[in-house]
C-alpha positions as CSV (number, residue, x, y, z in Angstrom):
1,M,108.0,82.2,38.2
2,G,110.8,81.8,40.7
3,A,114.3,80.7,39.9
4,T,112.9,77.9,37.7
5,F,109.7,77.8,35.7
6,V,107.0,75.9,37.5
7,G,106.0,72.6,35.8
8,M,108.8,72.6,33.3
9,P,110.2,69.1,32.4
10,A,113.9,68.2,32.8
11,F,116.3,69.5,30.2
12,P,116.4,66.3,27.9
13,E,112.7,66.2,27.4
14,A,112.3,70.0,26.9
15,A,115.3,70.0,24.5
16,R,113.7,67.3,22.3
17,T,110.6,69.4,22.0
18,A,112.6,72.6,21.2
19,L,114.6,70.8,18.5
20,A,111.4,69.9,16.6
21,D,110.6,73.7,16.3
22,T,112.3,74.7,13.0
23,Q,111.1,78.3,13.3
24,L,112.7,78.6,16.8
25,R,115.9,77.2,15.5
26,R,116.0,79.7,12.6
27,N,115.3,82.6,14.9
28,L,118.0,81.5,17.4
29,A,120.6,80.9,14.7
30,H,120.1,84.3,13.1
31,A,120.1,86.2,16.4
32,T,123.0,84.5,18.1
33,A,125.2,84.7,14.9
34,T,124.5,88.5,14.7
35,I,125.4,89.1,18.3
36,R,128.5,86.9,18.1
37,A,129.8,88.8,15.1
38,K,129.2,92.2,16.8
39,R,130.9,91.1,20.0
40,A,134.0,89.7,18.1
41,A,134.4,92.9,16.2
42,V,134.5,95.3,19.2
43,V,136.5,92.9,21.4
44,G,139.1,92.6,18.6
45,E,139.7,96.3,18.9
46,V,141.0,96.0,22.5
47,E,144.6,94.8,22.6
48,E,144.6,94.3,26.4
49,W,141.3,92.4,26.4
50,E,142.8,89.4,28.2
51,Q,144.3,91.6,30.9
52,L,140.8,93.2,31.3
53,R,139.3,89.8,31.8
54,V,141.9,88.9,34.4
55,A,141.3,92.2,36.2
56,G,137.5,91.8,36.2
57,A,137.8,88.3,37.6
58,A,140.2,89.5,40.3
59,I,138.0,92.4,41.4
60,K,134.9,90.1,41.7
61,D,136.9,87.5,43.6
62,R,138.2,90.2,46.0
63,A,134.6,91.4,46.5
64,L,133.3,87.9,47.1
65,L,136.0,86.9,49.6
66,G,135.2,90.1,51.6
67,L,131.5,90.1,50.9
68,D,130.4,90.7,54.4
69,R,132.6,93.8,54.9
70,H,131.7,95.2,51.5
71,L,127.9,94.7,52.0
72,E,128.1,96.5,55.4
73,R,130.0,99.4,53.8
74,L,127.5,99.5,51.0
75,E,124.6,99.7,53.5
76,E,126.3,102.5,55.5
77,S,127.0,104.5,52.3
78,L,123.4,104.1,51.1
79,V,121.9,105.1,54.4
80,A,124.2,108.1,54.7
81,R,122.8,109.3,51.4
82,G,119.1,108.9,52.4
83,A,118.3,105.5,51.1
84,T,116.5,102.8,53.0
85,V,118.2,99.4,52.9
86,H,116.3,96.1,53.3
87,W,117.7,92.6,53.5
88,A,115.9,89.7,51.8
89,R,116.8,86.1,52.5
90,D,114.7,84.7,49.7
91,A,112.2,85.4,46.9
92,A,109.2,85.6,49.3
93,E,110.8,88.3,51.5
94,A,111.9,90.3,48.4
95,G,108.4,90.3,47.0
96,A,106.9,91.2,50.3
97,I,109.2,94.2,50.7
98,V,108.5,95.7,47.3
99,A,104.8,95.1,47.6
100,S,104.8,96.8,51.0
101,V,106.5,99.9,49.6
102,A,104.0,100.0,46.7
103,R,101.0,99.6,49.0
104,G,102.4,102.3,51.3
105,H,102.1,104.8,48.5
106,G,98.6,103.6,47.4
107,V,99.6,102.6,43.9
108,D,98.2,99.8,41.8
109,E,101.0,99.8,39.2
110,V,104.8,100.1,38.9
111,V,107.2,100.5,36.0
112,K,110.2,98.3,35.8
113,V,113.7,98.4,34.4
114,K,114.9,95.1,32.9
115,S,116.2,93.1,35.9
116,M,117.2,89.4,36.2
117,A,117.0,89.6,40.0
118,T,113.3,90.6,39.9
119,Q,112.6,87.8,37.4
120,E,114.5,85.3,39.5
121,V,112.2,86.0,42.5
122,G,109.0,86.2,40.5
123,L,108.4,89.8,41.5
124,N,105.8,90.5,38.9
125,E,103.7,87.5,40.1
126,A,104.1,88.5,43.7
127,L,102.9,92.1,43.0
128,Q,100.0,90.8,40.9
129,A,98.9,88.7,43.9
130,E,98.7,92.0,45.8
131,G,96.7,93.7,43.1
132,I,99.6,95.7,41.7
133,A,100.5,95.6,38.0
134,A,104.2,95.5,37.1
135,W,104.8,96.9,33.6
136,E,108.0,95.9,31.8
137,T,109.5,98.7,29.9
138,D,112.4,97.0,28.1
139,L,111.3,96.3,24.6
140,A,112.1,92.6,24.7
141,E,110.6,92.2,28.1
142,L,107.5,94.0,26.9
143,I,107.2,91.5,24.1
144,V,107.5,88.6,26.5
145,Q,104.9,90.2,28.9
146,L,102.4,91.0,26.2
147,G,102.8,87.6,24.7
148,D,102.1,85.9,28.0
149,D,105.5,84.2,27.3
150,L,108.6,83.3,29.2
151,P,112.0,84.9,28.7
152,S,114.6,82.8,26.8
153,H,117.8,84.9,26.9
154,I,119.5,87.0,29.5
155,L,120.1,90.0,27.3
156,V,117.4,89.5,24.7
157,P,114.5,87.8,26.4
158,A,112.4,87.6,23.2
159,I,115.2,86.2,21.1
160,H,113.0,83.3,20.1
161,R,110.5,85.6,18.4
162,N,110.8,87.1,14.9
163,R,109.4,90.4,13.9
164,A,106.3,89.0,12.3
165,E,105.4,87.3,15.6
166,I,106.1,90.5,17.5
167,R,103.7,92.4,15.2
168,E,100.9,90.0,16.0
169,I,101.6,90.1,19.7
170,F,101.4,93.9,19.7
171,R,98.2,93.9,17.6
172,R,96.6,91.3,19.8
173,S,97.6,92.4,23.3
174,M,98.6,96.1,23.5
175,A,95.1,97.5,23.9
176,A,94.3,95.4,27.0
177,A,97.5,96.7,28.6
178,G,97.2,100.4,27.7
179,R,97.6,102.3,24.5
180,P,96.7,100.0,21.5
181,A,98.9,99.3,18.6
182,P,98.3,101.5,15.5
183,D,96.0,100.1,12.9
184,D,98.7,100.3,10.2
185,L,101.3,98.5,12.3
186,T,103.9,96.7,10.1
187,D,106.7,94.3,11.1
188,E,109.5,96.9,10.3
189,P,111.7,97.1,13.4
190,A,111.5,100.9,13.5
191,V,107.7,100.8,13.3
192,L,107.5,98.2,16.1
193,A,109.8,100.2,18.3
194,A,107.8,103.4,17.7
195,A,104.6,101.5,18.7
196,A,106.2,100.3,21.9
197,R,107.5,103.8,22.7
198,E,104.0,105.3,22.4
199,H,102.5,102.5,24.5
200,L,105.1,102.9,27.3
201,R,105.2,106.7,27.4
202,E,101.9,107.1,29.2
203,K,103.1,104.5,31.8
204,F,106.3,106.4,32.4
205,L,104.5,109.7,32.8
206,R,101.9,108.5,35.4
207,A,104.0,106.0,37.4
208,K,104.7,106.9,41.0
209,V,106.9,103.9,41.8
210,G,109.7,102.5,39.7
211,V,111.5,99.2,40.2
212,S,115.0,98.3,39.1
213,G,117.9,96.0,39.6
214,A,121.5,97.0,39.3
215,N,124.4,95.9,37.3
216,F,126.8,97.0,40.0
217,A,126.7,98.3,43.5
218,V,129.7,100.4,44.6
219,A,130.4,99.9,48.4
220,E,132.7,102.9,48.6
221,T,130.2,105.5,47.5
222,G,126.8,103.7,47.9
223,T,126.2,104.0,44.1
224,L,124.0,101.7,42.1
225,V,124.7,101.4,38.4
226,V,122.4,100.4,35.5
227,V,123.6,100.1,31.9
228,E,121.1,99.8,29.1
229,S,120.6,100.6,25.5
230,E,117.0,101.9,25.0
231,G,116.6,104.7,27.5
232,N,113.6,103.1,29.2
233,G,115.8,102.5,32.2
234,R,116.7,106.2,32.5
235,M,112.9,107.0,32.5
236,C,112.2,104.5,35.2
237,L,115.1,105.7,37.4
238,T,114.3,109.4,37.2
239,L,110.6,110.0,36.7
240,P,108.9,108.2,39.5
241,E,108.7,109.6,43.0
242,V,109.8,106.3,44.6
243,L,112.5,103.9,43.4
244,V,112.9,100.4,44.7
245,S,116.0,98.5,43.5
246,V,116.4,94.7,44.0
247,V,120.1,93.9,44.0
248,G,121.7,90.5,44.4
249,I,124.4,90.7,47.0
250,E,127.0,89.4,44.6
251,K,126.7,92.7,42.6
252,V,128.8,94.6,45.1
253,I,132.2,95.9,44.0
254,P,134.6,97.6,46.4
255,S,135.4,101.0,44.8
256,W,134.3,103.5,42.2
257,A,137.6,102.9,40.3
258,D,136.6,99.2,39.8
259,L,133.8,100.4,37.5
260,D,136.4,101.3,34.9
261,V,137.1,97.7,34.1
262,F,133.5,96.5,34.0
263,L,132.3,99.4,31.8
264,Q,134.8,98.2,29.2
265,L,134.0,94.5,29.6
266,L,130.2,94.5,29.9
267,P,129.0,96.5,26.8
268,R,131.4,94.7,24.4
269,S,130.4,91.3,25.8
270,S,126.7,91.8,25.9
271,T,125.4,94.1,23.1
272,G,128.6,94.3,21.1
273,E,128.9,98.0,21.7
274,R,132.0,100.0,22.9
275,M,129.8,101.7,25.5
276,N,126.1,101.4,26.4
277,P,124.1,104.4,25.2
278,Y,122.7,104.9,28.8
279,T,124.8,104.4,31.9
280,S,122.8,105.6,35.0
281,T,124.3,105.9,38.5
282,W,122.5,107.0,41.6
283,S,123.5,107.3,45.3
284,G,120.6,107.5,47.6
285,V,118.4,110.6,47.4
286,T,119.3,113.9,45.8
287,P,116.9,116.7,46.8
288,G,115.0,118.1,43.9
289,D,116.5,115.6,41.4
290,G,115.0,112.1,40.7
291,P,113.1,109.9,43.1
292,Q,112.8,111.4,46.6
293,E,112.4,108.0,48.3
294,V,114.9,105.3,47.5
295,H,114.7,101.7,48.8
296,V,117.4,99.1,48.1
297,V,116.6,95.4,48.7
298,L,119.8,93.3,49.1
299,L,118.9,89.8,48.0
300,D,120.5,86.5,49.0
301,N,118.1,83.8,47.6
302,G,120.8,81.1,47.5
303,R,123.8,83.3,46.9
304,T,125.4,82.4,50.2
305,R,124.9,78.8,49.4
306,A,126.8,79.3,46.1
307,L,129.5,81.3,47.9
308,A,130.2,78.3,50.2
309,D,130.9,76.1,47.1
310,E,134.7,76.4,46.6
311,V,134.5,75.4,42.9
312,G,131.2,76.9,42.0
313,R,131.5,80.3,43.8
314,Q,133.2,81.7,40.7
315,A,129.7,81.7,39.1
316,L,128.9,84.7,41.3
317,R,131.4,86.8,39.3
318,C,128.8,86.7,36.5
319,I,127.9,90.2,35.2
320,R,124.9,88.9,33.1
321,C,126.4,89.7,29.7
322,S,125.0,86.5,28.1
323,A,128.2,86.0,25.9
324,C,128.2,82.4,26.9
325,L,124.7,81.8,25.6
326,N,125.6,83.3,22.2
327,V,128.5,80.9,21.6
328,C,126.9,77.8,23.1
329,P,126.1,75.1,20.5
330,V,123.5,73.6,22.8
331,Y,121.7,76.9,23.5
332,E,121.7,77.9,19.9
333,R,119.7,74.7,19.0
334,V,117.3,74.5,21.8
335,G,116.8,78.0,23.1
336,G,116.3,79.3,26.6
337,H,113.0,77.7,27.6
338,A,114.5,74.2,27.7
339,Y,116.5,75.2,30.7
340,G,113.3,76.0,32.6
341,S,114.7,79.1,34.3
342,V,115.3,82.8,33.8
343,Y,119.0,81.9,33.8
344,P,119.4,79.8,30.6
345,G,122.4,78.6,28.7
346,P,125.8,77.7,30.2
347,I,125.6,80.2,33.1
348,G,122.1,79.0,33.9
349,A,123.3,75.4,33.9
350,I,125.6,76.1,36.8
351,L,123.9,79.1,38.5
352,N,120.6,77.3,39.1
353,P,122.0,74.3,40.8
354,L,124.3,76.5,42.9
355,L,121.5,78.8,44.0
356,R,118.9,76.0,44.6
357,G,121.0,73.0,45.5
358,V,121.0,69.6,43.9
359,G,119.2,66.4,44.8
360,E,115.7,68.0,45.1
361,S,114.5,68.7,41.6
362,E,114.9,66.6,38.5
363,L,114.9,69.8,36.4
364,V,117.7,71.4,38.3
365,D,119.7,68.2,38.5
366,S,119.5,67.8,34.7
367,L,121.1,71.2,33.9
368,P,124.8,70.4,34.6
369,Y,124.4,67.8,31.8
370,A,123.1,70.3,29.3
371,S,126.5,71.0,27.8
372,S,129.0,69.5,25.4
373,L,131.8,70.8,27.6
374,C,133.4,72.4,24.5
375,G,134.7,75.3,26.5
376,A,133.5,78.1,24.2
377,C,131.7,79.7,27.1
378,F,134.9,80.1,29.1
379,E,136.7,81.6,26.2
380,V,134.2,84.5,25.9
381,C,133.3,85.0,29.5
382,P,134.5,88.6,30.4
383,V,135.2,87.5,34.0
384,R,136.8,84.1,33.2
385,I,134.2,81.9,34.8
386,D,135.4,78.3,34.1
387,I,132.0,77.0,33.4
388,P,133.1,73.6,32.1
389,S,135.0,72.9,35.3
390,V,132.0,73.9,37.4
391,L,129.7,71.8,35.3
392,V,131.8,68.7,35.9
393,D,132.0,69.3,39.6
394,L,128.2,69.8,39.7
395,R,127.7,66.5,37.9
396,S,129.6,64.8,40.6
397,Q,127.4,66.5,43.2
398,V,124.2,65.4,41.5
399,V,125.5,61.8,41.5
400,D,126.5,62.0,45.2
401,A,123.1,63.5,46.1
402,H,121.4,60.4,44.8
403,R,123.6,57.7,46.1
404,G,121.5,55.0,47.7
405,S,118.3,56.6,46.6
406,G,117.0,53.6,44.7
407,P,115.8,53.0,41.2
408,R,114.1,56.3,40.3
409,P,114.7,58.8,37.5
410,G,118.0,60.7,38.1
411,S,119.2,58.4,40.9
412,H,122.0,56.7,38.9
413,W,121.2,53.5,40.8
414,A,122.2,51.3,37.8
415,E,125.7,52.9,37.8
416,A,126.0,52.3,41.5
417,V,125.0,48.6,41.1
418,A,127.5,48.2,38.3
419,M,130.3,49.8,40.3
420,R,129.6,47.5,43.3
421,A,129.5,44.5,41.0
422,A,132.9,45.5,39.5
423,G,134.4,46.0,43.0
424,W,133.2,42.5,44.0
425,T,134.6,41.0,40.8
426,F,138.0,42.6,41.1
427,G,138.2,41.7,44.8
428,R,139.3,38.1,44.1
429,A,141.6,36.7,41.4
430,G,139.3,33.7,40.8
431,R,136.3,35.9,40.2
432,L,138.3,38.1,37.8
433,A,139.4,35.0,35.8
434,L,135.8,33.8,35.5
435,A,134.8,37.3,34.3
436,E,137.5,37.4,31.7
437,R,136.4,34.0,30.3
438,A,132.8,35.2,30.2
439,G,133.8,38.5,28.6
440,G,135.5,36.6,25.8
441,L,132.3,34.6,25.1
442,V,130.2,37.7,25.3
443,G,132.5,39.7,23.0
444,W,132.6,36.8,20.5
445,A,128.8,36.7,20.4
446,A,128.3,40.5,20.4
447,A,130.8,41.1,17.6
448,R,128.8,38.7,15.4
449,L,125.5,40.2,16.2
450,G,126.7,43.7,15.3
451,R,130.1,43.4,13.8
452,R,132.2,46.4,12.7
453,T,135.8,46.6,11.6
454,L,137.9,49.4,13.1
455,P,141.0,50.8,11.4
456,G,143.8,48.2,11.6
457,G,141.3,45.3,11.2
458,R,140.2,45.0,14.8
459,A,136.7,43.7,15.5
460,A,134.3,46.0,17.2
461,I,130.8,45.6,18.6
462,G,128.3,47.5,16.5
463,R,124.7,48.2,17.4
464,V,123.4,45.4,19.4
465,P,119.7,44.8,20.5
466,G,118.5,45.1,24.0
467,P,119.8,47.3,26.8
468,G,123.1,48.0,25.0
469,A,121.4,49.5,21.9
470,A,121.5,53.1,23.2
471,W,125.3,52.9,23.8
472,T,126.5,50.9,20.9
473,G,124.3,52.8,18.4
474,A,126.6,55.8,18.5
475,R,129.9,54.3,19.6
476,D,132.5,51.8,18.4
477,L,133.3,49.4,21.2
478,P,136.3,47.2,20.6
479,A,135.3,43.6,21.1
480,P,136.8,41.7,24.1
481,P,139.5,39.3,22.9
482,A,138.6,35.6,22.7
483,E,141.6,34.8,24.9
484,S,142.2,36.7,28.1
485,F,145.7,37.9,29.1
486,R,145.9,35.4,31.9
487,A,145.1,32.5,29.6
488,W,147.6,33.8,27.0
489,W,150.3,34.0,29.7
490,R,149.7,30.5,31.0
491,R,149.9,29.2,27.4
492,T,152.9,31.1,26.3
493,G,154.8,32.1,29.5
494,G,154.9,35.6,28.0
495,R,157.5,34.6,25.4
496,D,158.6,37.4,23.1
497,D,158.2,35.3,19.9
498,E,154.6,34.7,20.8
499,V,154.0,38.4,21.3
500,A,155.6,39.2,18.0
501,G,153.4,36.7,16.2
502,S,150.2,37.6,18.0
């Protein structure tokens, strides 16, 4: 799968397809409205919420500015506690490391905690290529996996499915993956959850290798932290003999005390809870308790590229809460698949270009434009990522990446030609005078082809045929005056009485 879904079209085309799916829009509207309301209620209980946001942003910035030192300290702390630390530059290296550990223990399956990092690197696909089945144990991830689907939300990957669709997925696909769904399965949420629990329990009990990510990695103590709501994570982290954790290098925080801030910010921003039901922490190997072999894969995969971007590096503060998705008017209408990545919504619109770079993929280059720039995402972000500002900066990077690349999709060549023509025109007074006279004639003709009247009686160009139709169909463009300023000045000398009577 990788950081973006292979073969997906650019955002505008994918969004048009998604907008035509009325069931999808109903599912999204209901789910995001419910999550928004829950979040607003629990955030409203915290008087010092803004101070917590500022503190969270400051901790993450401090960690990022000293990332090299904190990562070295994290490695030392983990190794001192019996863990084996691996460094992965990209998705291929991460997949190879996890596959090597699994093969070394002779297993043909692993159980997984929900992890954005493993989705980002396409770990399931990499293990499958080695003959190793990776079973998702988060309920929403299980739905996506059994449905041969793609995730569409950071927190709730199956948000685009309703319970009737989930029932059919379970009835159709559970048997091929293990314990079948009961014959009397209904679409009641409690019944669906019970069926998933029975299906997964046999996998938990026989698994020798577990795979996880981490919400945070504490450099001071070598502690990895996973917060979750279902208990499947706790099962994956404690029952297997071997645990492999794939952790993005930006997840490091300096000290144990820093967790206090994030364990207040994350649950409220993600699930709308005061505290997650399950918060699991582990530091290496503890004899006789939990996995007796622990591997930690510290993943770059474009993060150092993002760190080098002075405007965009703030995206690495992200704690994957998904609050920005739930308030985004664009995401609510088109869903996550339109973004073509495991990171959808506003954060995906900046994170994917930062991790992968611009100028190479039409899909990636389209993402910074997948926003109305309304600013709602910044208002709810628990670590104050200024997503609109990063989007604007990335748009300029996309344009710069295609300068001089010729007339191909996404190259903005027409804009470049127009700007060069404008520069040539403004370079000489005589050329500008000719352009003004021509503009008067064009304005006179265009206003009659598609005349509108603006408040105050001014003429405007309405919808005109030809190349200007897309622009003028949705905008009022004041018609150029029949007489240019230069001509008026020559005629009147700029007399005040002429100005008053004009």
